PDB file of all heavy atoms in Angstrom:
ATOM      1  N   MET A   1     104.355 105.867 114.102  1.00  0.00           N
ATOM      2  CA  MET A   1     103.701 106.143 112.851  1.00  0.00           C
ATOM      3  C   MET A   1     103.285 104.807 112.237  1.00  0.00           C
ATOM      4  O   MET A   1     104.052 103.849 112.238  1.00  0.00           O
ATOM      5  CB  MET A   1     104.650 106.884 111.909  1.00  0.00           C
ATOM      6  CG  MET A   1     104.032 107.129 110.578  1.00  0.00           C
ATOM      7  SD  MET A   1     104.876 108.256 109.442  1.00  0.00           S
ATOM      8  CE  MET A   1     106.549 107.748 109.496  1.00  0.00           C
ATOM      9  N   LEU A   2     102.072 104.782 111.745  1.00  0.00           N
ATOM     10  CA  LEU A   2     101.541 103.586 111.097  1.00  0.00           C
ATOM     11  C   LEU A   2     101.235 103.912 109.642  1.00  0.00           C
ATOM     12  O   LEU A   2     100.329 104.682 109.361  1.00  0.00           O
ATOM     13  CB  LEU A   2     100.261 103.116 111.790  1.00  0.00           C
ATOM     14  CG  LEU A   2      99.548 101.950 111.131  1.00  0.00           C
ATOM     15  CD1 LEU A   2     100.380 100.675 111.241  1.00  0.00           C
ATOM     16  CD2 LEU A   2      98.186 101.742 111.763  1.00  0.00           C
ATOM     17  N   PRO A   3     102.002 103.339 108.726  1.00  0.00           N
ATOM     18  CA  PRO A   3     101.675 103.564 107.311  1.00  0.00           C
ATOM     19  C   PRO A   3     100.333 102.937 106.956  1.00  0.00           C
ATOM     20  O   PRO A   3      99.996 101.855 107.431  1.00  0.00           O
ATOM     21  CB  PRO A   3     102.806 102.854 106.558  1.00  0.00           C
ATOM     22  CG  PRO A   3     103.895 102.671 107.555  1.00  0.00           C
ATOM     23  CD  PRO A   3     103.212 102.549 108.888  1.00  0.00           C
ATOM     24  N   ILE A   4      99.566 103.636 106.171  1.00  0.00           N
ATOM     25  CA  ILE A   4      98.303 103.117 105.658  1.00  0.00           C
ATOM     26  C   ILE A   4      98.405 103.135 104.138  1.00  0.00           C
ATOM     27  O   ILE A   4      98.558 104.194 103.533  1.00  0.00           O
ATOM     28  CB  ILE A   4      97.109 103.952 106.146  1.00  0.00           C
ATOM     29  CG1 ILE A   4      97.036 103.889 107.672  1.00  0.00           C
ATOM     30  CG2 ILE A   4      95.815 103.449 105.508  1.00  0.00           C
ATOM     31  CD1 ILE A   4      95.992 104.773 108.289  1.00  0.00           C
ATOM     32  N   TRP A   5      98.347 101.959 103.561  1.00  0.00           N
ATOM     33  CA  TRP A   5      98.436 101.835 102.115  1.00  0.00           C
ATOM     34  C   TRP A   5      97.036 101.947 101.544  1.00  0.00           C
ATOM     35  O   TRP A   5      96.152 101.183 101.889  1.00  0.00           O
ATOM     36  CB  TRP A   5      99.052 100.512 101.718  1.00  0.00           C
ATOM     37  CG  TRP A   5     100.447 100.272 102.233  1.00  0.00           C
ATOM     38  CD1 TRP A   5     101.262 101.184 102.855  1.00  0.00           C
ATOM     39  CD2 TRP A   5     101.174  99.057 102.188  1.00  0.00           C
ATOM     40  NE1 TRP A   5     102.453 100.596 103.185  1.00  0.00           N
ATOM     41  CE2 TRP A   5     102.430  99.287 102.785  1.00  0.00           C
ATOM     42  CE3 TRP A   5     100.891  97.799 101.706  1.00  0.00           C
ATOM     43  CZ2 TRP A   5     103.398  98.298 102.896  1.00  0.00           C
ATOM     44  CZ3 TRP A   5     101.849  96.815 101.827  1.00  0.00           C
ATOM     45  CH2 TRP A   5     103.090  97.071 102.409  1.00  0.00           C
ATOM     46  N   HIS A   6      96.849 102.909 100.662  1.00  0.00           N
ATOM     47  CA  HIS A   6      95.535 103.135 100.053  1.00  0.00           C
ATOM     48  C   HIS A   6      95.671 103.101  98.539  1.00  0.00           C
ATOM     49  O   HIS A   6      96.436 103.862  97.958  1.00  0.00           O
ATOM     50  CB  HIS A   6      94.973 104.479 100.510  1.00  0.00           C
ATOM     51  CG  HIS A   6      93.610 104.767  99.964  1.00  0.00           C
ATOM     52  ND1 HIS A   6      92.501 104.010 100.290  1.00  0.00           N
ATOM     53  CD2 HIS A   6      93.185 105.718  99.104  1.00  0.00           C
ATOM     54  CE1 HIS A   6      91.446 104.508  99.655  1.00  0.00           C
ATOM     55  NE2 HIS A   6      91.841 105.521  98.922  1.00  0.00           N
ATOM     56  N   GLU A   7      94.951 102.170  97.942  1.00  0.00           N
ATOM     57  CA  GLU A   7      94.962 101.995  96.480  1.00  0.00           C
ATOM     58  C   GLU A   7      96.375 101.759  95.940  1.00  0.00           C
ATOM     59  O   GLU A   7      96.751 102.280  94.888  1.00  0.00           O
ATOM     60  CB  GLU A   7      94.293 103.195  95.794  1.00  0.00           C
ATOM     61  CG  GLU A   7      92.830 103.317  96.165  1.00  0.00           C
ATOM     62  CD  GLU A   7      92.121 104.460  95.461  1.00  0.00           C
ATOM     63  OE1 GLU A   7      92.756 105.211  94.700  1.00  0.00           O
ATOM     64  OE2 GLU A   7      90.905 104.599  95.687  1.00  0.00           O
ATOM     65  N   ILE A   8      97.130 100.956  96.711  1.00  0.00           N
ATOM     66  CA  ILE A   8      98.461 100.554  96.258  1.00  0.00           C
ATOM     67  C   ILE A   8      98.756  99.171  96.825  1.00  0.00           C
ATOM     68  O   ILE A   8      98.356  98.856  97.942  1.00  0.00           O
ATOM     69  CB  ILE A   8      99.550 101.573  96.668  1.00  0.00           C
ATOM     70  CG1 ILE A   8     100.865 101.273  95.944  1.00  0.00           C
ATOM     71  CG2 ILE A   8      99.727 101.628  98.176  1.00  0.00           C
ATOM     72  CD1 ILE A   8     101.873 102.404  95.988  1.00  0.00           C
ATOM     73  N   SER A   9      99.411  98.355  96.048  1.00  0.00           N
ATOM     74  CA  SER A   9      99.724  96.991  96.458  1.00  0.00           C
ATOM     75  C   SER A   9     101.099  96.936  97.110  1.00  0.00           C
ATOM     76  O   SER A   9     101.877  97.898  97.061  1.00  0.00           O
ATOM     77  CB  SER A   9      99.715  96.063  95.243  1.00  0.00           C
ATOM     78  OG  SER A   9     100.784  96.421  94.376  1.00  0.00           O
ATOM     79  N   ARG A  10     101.391  95.784  97.671  1.00  0.00           N
ATOM     80  CA  ARG A  10     102.723  95.582  98.248  1.00  0.00           C
ATOM     81  C   ARG A  10     103.786  95.747  97.158  1.00  0.00           C
ATOM     82  O   ARG A  10     104.845  96.331  97.397  1.00  0.00           O
ATOM     83  CB  ARG A  10     102.788  94.183  98.865  1.00  0.00           C
ATOM     84  CG  ARG A  10     104.044  93.931  99.649  1.00  0.00           C
ATOM     85  CD  ARG A  10     103.965  92.552 100.331  1.00  0.00           C
ATOM     86  NE  ARG A  10     104.930  92.407 101.395  1.00  0.00           N
ATOM     87  CZ  ARG A  10     106.238  92.224 101.214  1.00  0.00           C
ATOM     88  NH1 ARG A  10     106.731  92.182 100.004  1.00  0.00           N
ATOM     89  NH2 ARG A  10     107.047  92.099 102.248  1.00  0.00           N
ATOM     90  N   ASP A  11     103.510  95.239  95.966  1.00  0.00           N
ATOM     91  CA  ASP A  11     104.458  95.393  94.854  1.00  0.00           C
ATOM     92  C   ASP A  11     104.653  96.865  94.498  1.00  0.00           C
ATOM     93  O   ASP A  11     105.762  97.292  94.196  1.00  0.00           O
ATOM     94  CB  ASP A  11     103.985  94.617  93.620  1.00  0.00           C
ATOM     95  CG  ASP A  11     104.072  93.108  93.812  1.00  0.00           C
ATOM     96  OD1 ASP A  11     104.816  92.648  94.704  1.00  0.00           O
ATOM     97  OD2 ASP A  11     103.397  92.390  93.055  1.00  0.00           O
ATOM     98  N   GLY A  12     103.564  97.627  94.522  1.00  0.00           N
ATOM     99  CA  GLY A  12     103.663  99.058  94.247  1.00  0.00           C
ATOM    100  C   GLY A  12     104.502  99.778  95.283  1.00  0.00           C
ATOM    101  O   GLY A  12     105.307 100.655  94.947  1.00  0.00           O
ATOM    102  N   ILE A  13     104.332  99.408  96.540  1.00  0.00           N
ATOM    103  CA  ILE A  13     105.152  99.991  97.605  1.00  0.00           C
ATOM    104  C   ILE A  13     106.609  99.623  97.392  1.00  0.00           C
ATOM    105  O   ILE A  13     107.504 100.467  97.519  1.00  0.00           O
ATOM    106  CB  ILE A  13     104.675  99.512  98.998  1.00  0.00           C
ATOM    107  CG1 ILE A  13     103.292 100.070  99.322  1.00  0.00           C
ATOM    108  CG2 ILE A  13     105.679  99.879 100.092  1.00  0.00           C
ATOM    109  CD1 ILE A  13     103.230 101.569  99.538  1.00  0.00           C
ATOM    110  N   ALA A  14     106.860  98.365  97.052  1.00  0.00           N
ATOM    111  CA  ALA A  14     108.238  97.906  96.831  1.00  0.00           C
ATOM    112  C   ALA A  14     108.912  98.695  95.717  1.00  0.00           C
ATOM    113  O   ALA A  14     110.101  99.015  95.806  1.00  0.00           O
ATOM    114  CB  ALA A  14     108.254  96.419  96.513  1.00  0.00           C
ATOM    115  N   LYS A  15     108.166  99.034  94.685  1.00  0.00           N
ATOM    116  CA  LYS A  15     108.737  99.798  93.570  1.00  0.00           C
ATOM    117  C   LYS A  15     108.978 101.253  93.942  1.00  0.00           C
ATOM    118  O   LYS A  15     109.984 101.844  93.561  1.00  0.00           O
ATOM    119  CB  LYS A  15     107.808  99.737  92.361  1.00  0.00           C
ATOM    120  CG  LYS A  15     107.772  98.393  91.688  1.00  0.00           C
ATOM    121  CD  LYS A  15     106.790  98.379  90.540  1.00  0.00           C
ATOM    122  CE  LYS A  15     106.642  96.995  89.956  1.00  0.00           C
ATOM    123  NZ  LYS A  15     105.589  96.920  88.945  1.00  0.00           N
ATOM    124  N   GLN A  16     108.033 101.853  94.679  1.00  0.00           N
ATOM    125  CA  GLN A  16     108.128 103.281  94.983  1.00  0.00           C
ATOM    126  C   GLN A  16     108.965 103.581  96.216  1.00  0.00           C
ATOM    127  O   GLN A  16     109.615 104.617  96.286  1.00  0.00           O
ATOM    128  CB  GLN A  16     106.731 103.883  95.140  1.00  0.00           C
ATOM    129  CG  GLN A  16     105.986 103.910  93.845  1.00  0.00           C
ATOM    130  CD  GLN A  16     104.873 104.925  93.857  1.00  0.00           C
ATOM    131  OE1 GLN A  16     104.816 105.818  94.677  1.00  0.00           O
ATOM    132  NE2 GLN A  16     103.961 104.784  92.913  1.00  0.00           N
ATOM    133  N   SER A  17     108.894 102.692  97.209  1.00  0.00           N
ATOM    134  CA  SER A  17     109.605 102.944  98.465  1.00  0.00           C
ATOM    135  C   SER A  17     109.993 101.624  99.114  1.00  0.00           C
ATOM    136  O   SER A  17     109.346 101.177 100.065  1.00  0.00           O
ATOM    137  CB  SER A  17     108.727 103.777  99.395  1.00  0.00           C
ATOM    138  OG  SER A  17     109.461 104.185 100.524  1.00  0.00           O
ATOM    139  N   PRO A  18     111.034 101.001  98.620  1.00  0.00           N
ATOM    140  CA  PRO A  18     111.422  99.678  99.111  1.00  0.00           C
ATOM    141  C   PRO A  18     111.649  99.617 100.625  1.00  0.00           C
ATOM    142  O   PRO A  18     111.419  98.589 101.239  1.00  0.00           O
ATOM    143  CB  PRO A  18     112.721  99.373  98.362  1.00  0.00           C
ATOM    144  CG  PRO A  18     112.706 100.268  97.177  1.00  0.00           C
ATOM    145  CD  PRO A  18     111.917 101.486  97.564  1.00  0.00           C
ATOM    146  N   SER A  19     112.056 100.706 101.226  1.00  0.00           N
ATOM    147  CA  SER A  19     112.319 100.691 102.670  1.00  0.00           C
ATOM    148  C   SER A  19     111.037 100.539 103.489  1.00  0.00           C
ATOM    149  O   SER A  19     111.093 100.173 104.663  1.00  0.00           O
ATOM    150  CB  SER A  19     113.059 101.963 103.088  1.00  0.00           C
ATOM    151  OG  SER A  19     112.247 103.094 102.867  1.00  0.00           O
ATOM    152  N   LEU A  20     109.875 100.798 102.896  1.00  0.00           N
ATOM    153  CA  LEU A  20     108.611 100.678 103.621  1.00  0.00           C
ATOM    154  C   LEU A  20     107.970  99.307 103.512  1.00  0.00           C
ATOM    155  O   LEU A  20     107.089  98.974 104.297  1.00  0.00           O
ATOM    156  CB  LEU A  20     107.607 101.720 103.115  1.00  0.00           C
ATOM    157  CG  LEU A  20     107.896 103.162 103.467  1.00  0.00           C
ATOM    158  CD1 LEU A  20     106.830 104.061 102.867  1.00  0.00           C
ATOM    159  CD2 LEU A  20     107.977 103.355 104.963  1.00  0.00           C
ATOM    160  N   VAL A  21     108.410  98.509 102.560  1.00  0.00           N
ATOM    161  CA  VAL A  21     107.709  97.262 102.272  1.00  0.00           C
ATOM    162  C   VAL A  21     107.765  96.270 103.442  1.00  0.00           C
ATOM    163  O   VAL A  21     106.846  95.479 103.620  1.00  0.00           O
ATOM    164  CB  VAL A  21     108.205  96.634 100.954  1.00  0.00           C
ATOM    165  CG1 VAL A  21     109.491  95.860 101.130  1.00  0.00           C
ATOM    166  CG2 VAL A  21     107.140  95.767 100.338  1.00  0.00           C
ATOM    167  N   ASP A  22     108.798  96.339 104.265  1.00  0.00           N
ATOM    168  CA  ASP A  22     108.897  95.399 105.383  1.00  0.00           C
ATOM    169  C   ASP A  22     108.370  95.975 106.699  1.00  0.00           C
ATOM    170  O   ASP A  22     108.464  95.341 107.744  1.00  0.00           O
ATOM    171  CB  ASP A  22     110.335  94.916 105.557  1.00  0.00           C
ATOM    172  CG  ASP A  22     111.291  96.027 105.951  1.00  0.00           C
ATOM    173  OD1 ASP A  22     110.940  97.207 105.792  1.00  0.00           O
ATOM    174  OD2 ASP A  22     112.400  95.706 106.426  1.00  0.00           O
ATOM    175  N   LYS A  23     107.776  97.158 106.657  1.00  0.00           N
ATOM    176  CA  LYS A  23     107.221  97.795 107.849  1.00  0.00           C
ATOM    177  C   LYS A  23     105.792  97.317 108.094  1.00  0.00           C
ATOM    178  O   LYS A  23     105.076  96.945 107.171  1.00  0.00           O
ATOM    179  CB  LYS A  23     107.210  99.319 107.701  1.00  0.00           C
ATOM    180  CG  LYS A  23     108.553  99.934 107.383  1.00  0.00           C
ATOM    181  CD  LYS A  23     109.524  99.743 108.510  1.00  0.00           C
ATOM    182  CE  LYS A  23     110.836 100.437 108.175  1.00  0.00           C
ATOM    183  NZ  LYS A  23     111.980  99.794 108.704  1.00  0.00           N
ATOM    184  N   ILE A  24     105.391  97.354 109.349  1.00  0.00           N
ATOM    185  CA  ILE A  24     104.002  97.058 109.679  1.00  0.00           C
ATOM    186  C   ILE A  24     103.139  98.172 109.112  1.00  0.00           C
ATOM    187  O   ILE A  24     103.454  99.353 109.274  1.00  0.00           O
ATOM    188  CB  ILE A  24     103.811  96.951 111.198  1.00  0.00           C
ATOM    189  CG1 ILE A  24     104.575  95.746 111.736  1.00  0.00           C
ATOM    190  CG2 ILE A  24     102.336  96.857 111.562  1.00  0.00           C
ATOM    191  CD1 ILE A  24     104.597  95.650 113.240  1.00  0.00           C
ATOM    192  N   ALA A  25     102.095  97.810 108.427  1.00  0.00           N
ATOM    193  CA  ALA A  25     101.207  98.800 107.816  1.00  0.00           C
ATOM    194  C   ALA A  25      99.796  98.228 107.772  1.00  0.00           C
ATOM    195  O   ALA A  25      99.587  97.034 107.958  1.00  0.00           O
ATOM    196  CB  ALA A  25     101.677  99.149 106.404  1.00  0.00           C
ATOM    197  N   ARG A  26      98.854  99.079 107.522  1.00  0.00           N
ATOM    198  CA  ARG A  26      97.482  98.654 107.280  1.00  0.00           C
ATOM    199  C   ARG A  26      97.164  98.988 105.836  1.00  0.00           C
ATOM    200  O   ARG A  26      97.680  99.959 105.285  1.00  0.00           O
ATOM    201  CB  ARG A  26      96.494  99.346 108.223  1.00  0.00           C
ATOM    202  CG  ARG A  26      96.657  98.970 109.678  1.00  0.00           C
ATOM    203  CD  ARG A  26      96.415  97.464 109.849  1.00  0.00           C
ATOM    204  NE  ARG A  26      96.626  97.008 111.201  1.00  0.00           N
ATOM    205  CZ  ARG A  26      97.717  96.353 111.605  1.00  0.00           C
ATOM    206  NH1 ARG A  26      98.692  96.114 110.768  1.00  0.00           N
ATOM    207  NH2 ARG A  26      97.821  95.956 112.844  1.00  0.00           N
ATOM    208  N   ASN A  27      96.300  98.177 105.244  1.00  0.00           N
ATOM    209  CA  ASN A  27      96.013  98.318 103.828  1.00  0.00           C
ATOM    210  C   ASN A  27      94.495  98.397 103.634  1.00  0.00           C
ATOM    211  O   ASN A  27      93.760  97.522 104.081  1.00  0.00           O
ATOM    212  CB  ASN A  27      96.589  97.109 103.085  1.00  0.00           C
ATOM    213  CG  ASN A  27      96.523  97.237 101.603  1.00  0.00           C
ATOM    214  OD1 ASN A  27      95.652  97.897 101.059  1.00  0.00           O
ATOM    215  ND2 ASN A  27      97.455  96.596 100.915  1.00  0.00           N
ATOM    216  N   THR A  28      94.042  99.424 102.943  1.00  0.00           N
ATOM    217  CA  THR A  28      92.613  99.597 102.719  1.00  0.00           C
ATOM    218  C   THR A  28      92.052  98.556 101.752  1.00  0.00           C
ATOM    219  O   THR A  28      90.845  98.447 101.612  1.00  0.00           O
ATOM    220  CB  THR A  28      92.272 101.011 102.216  1.00  0.00           C
ATOM    221  OG1 THR A  28      92.985 101.273 101.002  1.00  0.00           O
ATOM    222  CG2 THR A  28      92.614 102.064 103.252  1.00  0.00           C
ATOM    223  N   ALA A  29      92.909  97.768 101.131  1.00  0.00           N
ATOM    224  CA  ALA A  29      92.426  96.662 100.306  1.00  0.00           C
ATOM    225  C   ALA A  29      92.051  95.470 101.181  1.00  0.00           C
ATOM    226  O   ALA A  29      91.310  94.587 100.755  1.00  0.00           O
ATOM    227  CB  ALA A  29      93.486  96.249  99.288  1.00  0.00           C
ATOM    228  N   VAL A  30      92.541  95.465 102.414  1.00  0.00           N
ATOM    229  CA  VAL A  30      92.292  94.366 103.345  1.00  0.00           C
ATOM    230  C   VAL A  30      91.280  94.775 104.410  1.00  0.00           C
ATOM    231  O   VAL A  30      90.409  93.997 104.779  1.00  0.00           O
ATOM    232  CB  VAL A  30      93.616  93.918 104.005  1.00  0.00           C
ATOM    233  CG1 VAL A  30      93.376  92.848 105.053  1.00  0.00           C
ATOM    234  CG2 VAL A  30      94.610  93.449 102.954  1.00  0.00           C
ATOM    235  N   SER A  31      91.393  95.993 104.926  1.00  0.00           N
ATOM    236  CA  SER A  31      90.509  96.508 105.971  1.00  0.00           C
ATOM    237  C   SER A  31      89.877  97.809 105.500  1.00  0.00           C
ATOM    238  O   SER A  31      90.489  98.556 104.733  1.00  0.00           O
ATOM    239  CB  SER A  31      91.305  96.792 107.246  1.00  0.00           C
ATOM    240  OG  SER A  31      91.975  95.645 107.690  1.00  0.00           O
ATOM    241  N   THR A  32      88.683  98.077 105.989  1.00  0.00           N
ATOM    242  CA  THR A  32      88.057  99.357 105.647  1.00  0.00           C
ATOM    243  C   THR A  32      88.726 100.482 106.440  1.00  0.00           C
ATOM    244  O   THR A  32      89.396 100.232 107.451  1.00  0.00           O
ATOM    245  CB  THR A  32      86.559  99.353 105.980  1.00  0.00           C
ATOM    246  OG1 THR A  32      86.400  99.279 107.403  1.00  0.00           O
ATOM    247  CG2 THR A  32      85.826  98.207 105.302  1.00  0.00           C
ATOM    248  N   VAL A  33      88.524 101.698 105.986  1.00  0.00           N
ATOM    249  CA  VAL A  33      89.062 102.855 106.703  1.00  0.00           C
ATOM    250  C   VAL A  33      88.501 102.878 108.124  1.00  0.00           C
ATOM    251  O   VAL A  33      89.224 103.147 109.088  1.00  0.00           O
ATOM    252  CB  VAL A  33      88.746 104.164 105.946  1.00  0.00           C
ATOM    253  CG1 VAL A  33      89.141 105.377 106.769  1.00  0.00           C
ATOM    254  CG2 VAL A  33      89.454 104.177 104.594  1.00  0.00           C
ATOM    255  N   ALA A  34      87.228 102.561 108.276  1.00  0.00           N
ATOM    256  CA  ALA A  34      86.604 102.544 109.608  1.00  0.00           C
ATOM    257  C   ALA A  34      87.259 101.493 110.507  1.00  0.00           C
ATOM    258  O   ALA A  34      87.496 101.757 111.695  1.00  0.00           O
ATOM    259  CB  ALA A  34      85.116 102.283 109.478  1.00  0.00           C
ATOM    260  N   GLU A  35      87.552 100.330 109.968  1.00  0.00           N
ATOM    261  CA  GLU A  35      88.219  99.290 110.762  1.00  0.00           C
ATOM    262  C   GLU A  35      89.613  99.731 111.192  1.00  0.00           C
ATOM    263  O   GLU A  35      90.025  99.511 112.337  1.00  0.00           O
ATOM    264  CB  GLU A  35      88.305  97.984 109.969  1.00  0.00           C
ATOM    265  CG  GLU A  35      86.967  97.303 109.761  1.00  0.00           C
ATOM    266  CD  GLU A  35      87.023  96.167 108.769  1.00  0.00           C
ATOM    267  OE1 GLU A  35      87.897  96.140 107.869  1.00  0.00           O
ATOM    268  OE2 GLU A  35      86.152  95.278 108.888  1.00  0.00           O
ATOM    269  N   ILE A  36      90.336 100.358 110.291  1.00  0.00           N
ATOM    270  CA  ILE A  36      91.670 100.858 110.612  1.00  0.00           C
ATOM    271  C   ILE A  36      91.577 101.941 111.683  1.00  0.00           C
ATOM    272  O   ILE A  36      92.339 101.939 112.663  1.00  0.00           O
ATOM    273  CB  ILE A  36      92.387 101.380 109.347  1.00  0.00           C
ATOM    274  CG1 ILE A  36      92.666 100.219 108.382  1.00  0.00           C
ATOM    275  CG2 ILE A  36      93.688 102.090 109.721  1.00  0.00           C
ATOM    276  CD1 ILE A  36      93.110 100.645 106.996  1.00  0.00           C
ATOM    277  N   ALA A  37      90.627 102.848 111.542  1.00  0.00           N
ATOM    278  CA  ALA A  37      90.438 103.914 112.528  1.00  0.00           C
ATOM    279  C   ALA A  37      90.074 103.330 113.887  1.00  0.00           C
ATOM    280  O   ALA A  37      90.592 103.780 114.922  1.00  0.00           O
ATOM    281  CB  ALA A  37      89.368 104.886 112.054  1.00  0.00           C
ATOM    282  N   ASP A  38      89.207 102.335 113.918  1.00  0.00           N
ATOM    283  CA  ASP A  38      88.834 101.688 115.177  1.00  0.00           C
ATOM    284  C   ASP A  38      90.038 101.038 115.841  1.00  0.00           C
ATOM    285  O   ASP A  38      90.217 101.118 117.064  1.00  0.00           O
ATOM    286  CB  ASP A  38      87.747 100.638 114.953  1.00  0.00           C
ATOM    287  CG  ASP A  38      86.378 101.231 114.662  1.00  0.00           C
ATOM    288  OD1 ASP A  38      86.181 102.441 114.909  1.00  0.00           O
ATOM    289  OD2 ASP A  38      85.510 100.484 114.179  1.00  0.00           O
ATOM    290  N   GLU A  39      90.853 100.387 115.051  1.00  0.00           N
ATOM    291  CA  GLU A  39      92.050  99.741 115.589  1.00  0.00           C
ATOM    292  C   GLU A  39      93.007 100.774 116.187  1.00  0.00           C
ATOM    293  O   GLU A  39      93.538 100.580 117.286  1.00  0.00           O
ATOM    294  CB  GLU A  39      92.756  98.942 114.486  1.00  0.00           C
ATOM    295  CG  GLU A  39      93.937  98.155 114.988  1.00  0.00           C
ATOM    296  CD  GLU A  39      94.619  97.334 113.895  1.00  0.00           C
ATOM    297  OE1 GLU A  39      94.108  97.262 112.763  1.00  0.00           O
ATOM    298  OE2 GLU A  39      95.678  96.764 114.203  1.00  0.00           O
ATOM    299  N   ILE A  40      93.213 101.868 115.489  1.00  0.00           N
ATOM    300  CA  ILE A  40      94.081 102.932 115.994  1.00  0.00           C
ATOM    301  C   ILE A  40      93.507 103.518 117.277  1.00  0.00           C
ATOM    302  O   ILE A  40      94.224 103.715 118.267  1.00  0.00           O
ATOM    303  CB  ILE A  40      94.291 104.027 114.929  1.00  0.00           C
ATOM    304  CG1 ILE A  40      95.099 103.462 113.756  1.00  0.00           C
ATOM    305  CG2 ILE A  40      94.982 105.254 115.530  1.00  0.00           C
ATOM    306  CD1 ILE A  40      95.125 104.346 112.530  1.00  0.00           C
ATOM    307  N   ALA A  41      92.207 103.786 117.287  1.00  0.00           N
ATOM    308  CA  ALA A  41      91.554 104.353 118.471  1.00  0.00           C
ATOM    309  C   ALA A  41      91.693 103.410 119.667  1.00  0.00           C
ATOM    310  O   ALA A  41      91.935 103.863 120.793  1.00  0.00           O
ATOM    311  CB  ALA A  41      90.091 104.639 118.177  1.00  0.00           C
ATOM    312  N   GLU A  42      91.566 102.116 119.430  1.00  0.00           N
ATOM    313  CA  GLU A  42      91.695 101.134 120.508  1.00  0.00           C
ATOM    314  C   GLU A  42      93.101 101.161 121.107  1.00  0.00           C
ATOM    315  O   GLU A  42      93.272 101.164 122.329  1.00  0.00           O
ATOM    316  CB  GLU A  42      91.372  99.743 119.967  1.00  0.00           C
ATOM    317  CG  GLU A  42      91.382  98.659 121.010  1.00  0.00           C
ATOM    318  CD  GLU A  42      90.997  97.312 120.428  1.00  0.00           C
ATOM    319  OE1 GLU A  42      89.994  97.235 119.692  1.00  0.00           O
ATOM    320  OE2 GLU A  42      91.706  96.326 120.723  1.00  0.00           O
ATOM    321  N   VAL A  43      94.103 101.203 120.269  1.00  0.00           N
ATOM    322  CA  VAL A  43      95.493 101.224 120.743  1.00  0.00           C
ATOM    323  C   VAL A  43      95.762 102.524 121.507  1.00  0.00           C
ATOM    324  O   VAL A  43      96.387 102.505 122.574  1.00  0.00           O
ATOM    325  CB  VAL A  43      96.480 101.060 119.559  1.00  0.00           C
ATOM    326  CG1 VAL A  43      97.907 101.324 120.006  1.00  0.00           C
ATOM    327  CG2 VAL A  43      96.351  99.666 118.961  1.00  0.00           C
ATOM    328  N   VAL A  44      95.286 103.643 120.995  1.00  0.00           N
ATOM    329  CA  VAL A  44      95.480 104.927 121.673  1.00  0.00           C
ATOM    330  C   VAL A  44      94.764 104.921 123.019  1.00  0.00           C
ATOM    331  O   VAL A  44      95.334 105.347 124.032  1.00  0.00           O
ATOM    332  CB  VAL A  44      94.994 106.097 120.785  1.00  0.00           C
ATOM    333  CG1 VAL A  44      94.963 107.396 121.570  1.00  0.00           C
ATOM    334  CG2 VAL A  44      95.892 106.222 119.554  1.00  0.00           C
ATOM    335  N   GLN A  45      93.545 104.418 123.059  1.00  0.00           N
ATOM    336  CA  GLN A  45      92.791 104.364 124.317  1.00  0.00           C
ATOM    337  C   GLN A  45      93.502 103.505 125.344  1.00  0.00           C
ATOM    338  O   GLN A  45      93.576 103.867 126.515  1.00  0.00           O
ATOM    339  CB  GLN A  45      91.368 103.850 124.073  1.00  0.00           C
ATOM    340  CG  GLN A  45      90.475 103.959 125.277  1.00  0.00           C
ATOM    341  CD  GLN A  45      90.281 105.390 125.724  1.00  0.00           C
ATOM    342  OE1 GLN A  45      90.063 106.284 124.919  1.00  0.00           O
ATOM    343  NE2 GLN A  45      90.376 105.625 127.013  1.00  0.00           N
ATOM    344  N   GLU A  46      94.045 102.377 124.928  1.00  0.00           N
ATOM    345  CA  GLU A  46      94.802 101.511 125.837  1.00  0.00           C
ATOM    346  C   GLU A  46      96.014 102.257 126.393  1.00  0.00           C
ATOM    347  O   GLU A  46      96.326 102.144 127.578  1.00  0.00           O
ATOM    348  CB  GLU A  46      95.237 100.230 125.131  1.00  0.00           C
ATOM    349  CG  GLU A  46      94.101  99.270 124.860  1.00  0.00           C
ATOM    350  CD  GLU A  46      94.531  98.060 124.038  1.00  0.00           C
ATOM    351  OE1 GLU A  46      95.753  97.852 123.850  1.00  0.00           O
ATOM    352  OE2 GLU A  46      93.638  97.320 123.602  1.00  0.00           O
ATOM    353  N   ALA A  47      96.691 103.019 125.546  1.00  0.00           N
ATOM    354  CA  ALA A  47      97.865 103.780 125.997  1.00  0.00           C
ATOM    355  C   ALA A  47      97.475 104.858 126.994  1.00  0.00           C
ATOM    356  O   ALA A  47      98.185 105.105 127.962  1.00  0.00           O
ATOM    357  CB  ALA A  47      98.584 104.390 124.794  1.00  0.00           C
ATOM    358  N   VAL A  48      96.340 105.495 126.778  1.00  0.00           N
ATOM    359  CA  VAL A  48      95.865 106.547 127.671  1.00  0.00           C
ATOM    360  C   VAL A  48      95.502 105.957 129.032  1.00  0.00           C
ATOM    361  O   VAL A  48      95.726 106.590 130.077  1.00  0.00           O
ATOM    362  CB  VAL A  48      94.638 107.278 127.054  1.00  0.00           C
ATOM    363  CG1 VAL A  48      93.951 108.171 128.059  1.00  0.00           C
ATOM    364  CG2 VAL A  48      95.085 108.072 125.835  1.00  0.00           C
ATOM    365  N   ASN A  49      94.956 104.763 129.046  1.00  0.00           N
ATOM    366  CA  ASN A  49      94.502 104.127 130.279  1.00  0.00           C
ATOM    367  C   ASN A  49      95.611 103.480 131.087  1.00  0.00           C
ATOM    368  O   ASN A  49      95.360 102.972 132.164  1.00  0.00           O
ATOM    369  CB  ASN A  49      93.407 103.104 129.978  1.00  0.00           C
ATOM    370  CG  ASN A  49      92.127 103.763 129.521  1.00  0.00           C
ATOM    371  OD1 ASN A  49      91.842 104.899 129.874  1.00  0.00           O
ATOM    372  ND2 ASN A  49      91.346 103.050 128.729  1.00  0.00           N
ATOM    373  N   THR A  50      96.829 103.455 130.578  1.00  0.00           N
ATOM    374  CA  THR A  50      97.927 102.819 131.324  1.00  0.00           C
ATOM    375  C   THR A  50      98.755 103.824 132.065  1.00  0.00           C
ATOM    376  O   THR A  50      98.696 104.971 131.950  1.00  0.00           O
ATOM    377  CB  THR A  50      98.841 101.996 130.410  1.00  0.00           C
ATOM    378  OG1 THR A  50      99.410 102.840 129.408  1.00  0.00           O
ATOM    379  CG2 THR A  50      98.099 100.847 129.808  1.00  0.00           C
TER     380      THR A  50
END
């Protein structure tokens, strides 16, 4: 599972769910939804091809 932070900051995550703040996540403030989707598709495709 890959958390995707949308319209929330790292500080907001820390306040609402401290256990998630140190997890690998993607943030729509840093990458577009399309970029995140492309990255996920690439990883899934690599897994399918192995």
